[in-house]
C-alpha positions in Angstrom: 0.0 0.0 0.0 2.8 2.4 0.9 4.5 1.8 -2.4 1.4 2.5 -4.3 1.0 5.8 -2.4 4.6 6.6 -3.1 4.0 6.1 -6.9 1.0 8.5 -6.6 3.2 11.0 -4.7 5.8 10.7 -7.5 3.1 11.4 -10.1 1.9 14.4 -8.2 5.4 15.8 -7.6 6.5 15.1 -11.2 3.5 16.9 -12.5 3.8 19.8 -10.1 7.5 20.2 -10.7 7.0 20.0 -14.5 4.4 22.8 -14.4 6.5 25.2 -12.3 10.0 24.4 -13.4 10.0 27.2 -16.0 8.9 29.9 -13.6 11.4 32.8 -13.4 13.4 35.0 -15.7 16.5 34.1 -17.7 18.9 34.9 -14.9 17.1 33.2 -12.0 14.8 30.2 -12.4 13.2 30.0 -9.0 10.7 27.5 -10.2 13.4 25.0 -11.1 15.1 25.3 -7.7 11.7 24.9 -5.9 10.8 21.9 -8.1 14.1 20.2 -7.4 13.8 20.9 -3.7 10.3 19.4 -3.6 11.6 16.4 -5.5 14.4 15.9 -3.0 12.0 16.4 0.0 9.5 14.0 -1.3 12.2 11.4 -2.2 13.5 11.6 1.4 10.0 11.3 2.7 9.4 8.2 0.6 12.7 6.5 1.7 12.1 7.3 5.3 8.5 6.0 5.1 9.3 2.4 4.2 12.8 2.2 2.6 14.1 1.7 -0.9 10.9 0.1 -2.3 8.9 3.3 -1.7 11.7 5.4 -3.0 11.8 3.3 -6.2 8.0 3.7 -6.5 8.3 7.4 -6.1 11.0 7.5 -8.7 8.9 5.5 -11.2 5.9 7.7 -10.7 8.1 10.9 -11.0 9.8 9.7 -14.2 6.6 8.5 -15.9 4.9 11.8 -15.2 7.8 14.0 -16.4 8.2 11.9 -19.5 4.5 11.9 -20.3 4.4 15.7 -20.0 7.4 15.9 -22.3 5.5 14.3 -25.2 3.6 16.6 -27.6 -0.1 17.1 -26.7 -3.0 17.0 -29.1 -2.3 20.6 -30.2 1.4 19.9 -30.6 2.4 21.8 -27.4 4.9 20.4 -24.9 5.3 21.4 -21.3 9.0 20.3 -21.2 10.6 21.5 -24.4 13.9 19.9 -25.5 15.9 22.9 -24.4 18.5 23.4 -21.7 16.0 24.0 -19.0 13.9 21.0 -19.8 17.0 18.8 -19.9 18.2 20.1 -16.6 14.8 19.5 -15.0 14.6 15.9 -16.4 18.2 14.8 -15.7 19.0 16.7 -12.5 15.7 15.5 -11.0 16.8 11.9 -11.6 20.2 12.7 -10.1 18.5 14.2 -7.0 16.7 10.9 -6.5 19.9 9.0 -7.0 21.5 11.2 -4.3 18.6 10.4 -2.0 19.1 6.7 -2.6 22.8 6.9 -1.5 22.2 8.8 1.7 23.4 7.0 4.8 21.0 4.4 6.1 21.5 5.8 9.7 19.7 8.9 8.7 16.5 6.8 8.2 17.0 4.5 11.2 14.3 4.5 13.9 16.8 4.0 16.7 18.7 6.7 18.5 22.0 7.5 16.8 23.8 7.7 20.2 22.8 6.4 23.6 24.1 8.4 26.5 25.0 6.4 29.6 23.2 7.5 32.8 25.5 9.2 35.2 28.2 9.9 32.7 
């Protein structure tokens, strides 16, 4: 169930990020930074939720949505054009998910990182 919800979260975050990644002017793309930050945060949430399976589900949903929105629509319009910004969104987003996958497992453990001895 959690993996299915992670896939749905990936679809939502992929769609939301795809829509807002082009917000900003030529010198500062705030939308791209926000979209990548949301992707990283949702990836960390997915991994912390139930491990690598949910992170993989999130990644699959994210990639499917971004790629689906990169295809031409019925009128010939695309949301992610094949320019530099579209490529950065697509490839750096996948790289962000790879970084999340290689974060230390201790960051996601449900045990205390250090136990203090009483009286020490």
